[in-house]
PLY file of the C-alpha trace (Angstrom):
ply
format ascii 1.0
element vertex 137
property float x
property float y
property float z
element edge 136
property int vertex1
property int vertex2
end_header
-63.45 39.00 69.90
-66.88 38.37 67.57
-67.40 40.28 64.56
-71.07 41.23 65.91
-69.53 42.70 68.77
-66.30 44.69 67.16
-69.50 46.31 64.78
-72.34 46.79 67.54
-70.03 47.33 70.19
-72.39 45.02 72.64
-70.84 42.42 74.32
-72.89 39.30 75.45
-73.44 40.79 78.85
-75.37 43.46 77.48
-72.47 45.99 78.07
-71.34 48.63 75.66
-67.79 48.95 74.50
-66.53 52.70 73.95
-65.45 51.90 69.90
-65.40 55.07 67.98
-67.49 55.67 65.06
-64.07 55.32 62.78
-63.35 51.73 64.49
-66.75 50.13 63.11
-66.60 51.91 59.80
-63.60 50.70 59.09
-64.71 46.79 60.43
-68.23 47.28 58.03
-65.89 48.24 55.36
-63.60 45.43 55.65
-66.60 43.16 55.56
-67.83 44.44 52.43
-64.51 44.49 50.77
-64.38 41.04 52.05
-67.23 39.85 50.20
-66.59 42.01 46.95
-63.05 40.02 46.82
-65.25 36.57 47.38
-67.79 37.88 44.69
-65.15 38.76 42.14
-62.94 35.56 43.09
-66.23 33.48 42.65
-66.54 35.55 39.07
-63.38 34.82 38.04
-63.63 30.91 38.86
-66.30 30.75 36.15
-63.79 32.17 33.50
-61.53 29.78 34.89
-59.62 26.71 33.17
-60.99 23.43 33.60
-58.24 20.63 34.11
-58.63 17.17 33.06
-56.82 14.07 33.46
-56.31 12.20 30.18
-55.28 8.55 31.24
-54.08 6.49 28.20
-52.62 2.91 28.32
-49.09 4.07 28.25
-49.61 7.51 30.31
-51.42 10.26 31.93
-51.07 13.95 30.67
-52.90 17.30 32.67
-55.00 18.95 29.88
-56.83 22.65 30.28
-60.24 23.62 28.67
-59.88 27.60 28.78
-63.59 29.24 27.94
-63.08 29.98 24.40
-62.26 25.87 23.76
-65.15 25.39 25.97
-67.32 27.19 23.55
-66.30 25.57 20.67
-66.83 22.28 22.52
-70.01 23.14 23.55
-68.74 22.89 27.36
-66.17 22.51 29.98
-67.11 19.34 31.69
-65.67 15.34 31.26
-68.78 15.02 29.05
-68.40 17.60 26.84
-64.64 16.93 26.25
-65.60 13.13 25.95
-68.29 14.05 23.04
-65.55 15.97 21.01
-63.02 12.80 21.31
-65.42 10.31 20.52
-67.43 12.30 17.61
-64.50 14.49 16.36
-61.48 11.83 16.91
-59.35 14.36 17.73
-59.38 17.73 20.04
-56.58 20.39 20.12
-56.19 22.15 23.74
-53.44 23.17 26.23
-51.19 20.87 28.01
-50.70 21.52 31.85
-47.39 21.20 33.77
-46.45 22.39 37.37
-44.04 25.66 37.42
-42.72 28.12 39.79
-43.92 31.45 39.47
-41.77 34.93 39.56
-43.47 35.40 43.08
-42.04 31.81 44.34
-45.37 30.14 44.55
-45.92 26.99 42.70
-48.33 27.14 39.70
-50.44 25.06 36.98
-49.18 26.81 33.48
-49.61 25.84 29.89
-46.48 23.86 28.69
-47.70 23.78 25.15
-50.67 23.24 22.62
-51.46 19.57 22.02
-53.63 17.83 19.89
-55.27 14.27 21.52
-56.02 11.56 19.40
-59.72 9.59 20.07
-58.78 6.10 20.92
-61.08 2.88 23.01
-58.32 2.95 25.72
-58.79 6.72 26.63
-60.04 8.40 29.73
-61.48 11.87 30.59
-61.25 12.52 34.37
-61.78 15.99 35.90
-58.67 17.18 37.38
-58.30 19.12 40.82
-55.72 20.88 42.19
-54.67 22.56 45.09
-52.63 24.89 42.77
-53.21 28.45 41.11
-54.22 27.85 37.53
-53.03 29.96 35.07
-54.75 30.56 31.79
-53.17 30.65 28.21
-52.64 33.71 26.74
0 1
1 2
2 3
3 4
4 5
5 6
6 7
7 8
8 9
9 10
10 11
11 12
12 13
13 14
14 15
15 16
16 17
17 18
18 19
19 20
20 21
21 22
22 23
23 24
24 25
25 26
26 27
27 28
28 29
29 30
30 31
31 32
32 33
33 34
34 35
35 36
36 37
37 38
38 39
39 40
40 41
41 42
42 43
43 44
44 45
45 46
46 47
47 48
48 49
49 50
50 51
51 52
52 53
53 54
54 55
55 56
56 57
57 58
58 59
59 60
60 61
61 62
62 63
63 64
64 65
65 66
66 67
67 68
68 69
69 70
70 71
71 72
72 73
73 74
74 75
75 76
76 77
77 78
78 79
79 80
80 81
81 82
82 83
83 84
84 85
85 86
86 87
87 88
88 89
89 90
90 91
91 92
92 93
93 94
94 95
95 96
96 97
97 98
98 99
99 100
100 101
101 102
102 103
103 104
104 105
105 106
106 107
107 108
108 109
109 110
110 111
111 112
112 113
113 114
114 115
115 116
116 117
117 118
118 119
119 120
120 121
121 122
122 123
123 124
124 125
125 126
126 127
127 128
128 129
129 130
130 131
131 132
132 133
133 134
134 135
135 136
């Protein structure tokens, strides 16, 4: 059943269903609540930690740049991280690892604070994860 049918009570053939006013208000309230939840989630995503994979000749690690670190770097994208490593020579960030949350779900969480020293054979890539990302405290 389409949402428009639920809200207006009319079907495609033009016949009217007898929906109570309470049911229509409930559906309208749920639609508004869903819209607000999406807005809150996108606002939280703007404040979220940006994950990057640091690749060297020896190994790969996943690091996170939080809002405070991003302000110090001048951005939270690959260019800002690369520029900070090239210009300053070193960068202190959170190393991230997968762990099990108290609710049983897997999540990307901060493991420890590390310092990365710039190197010519160093590569920085954005890192996408389907897991929930926990901000450092």
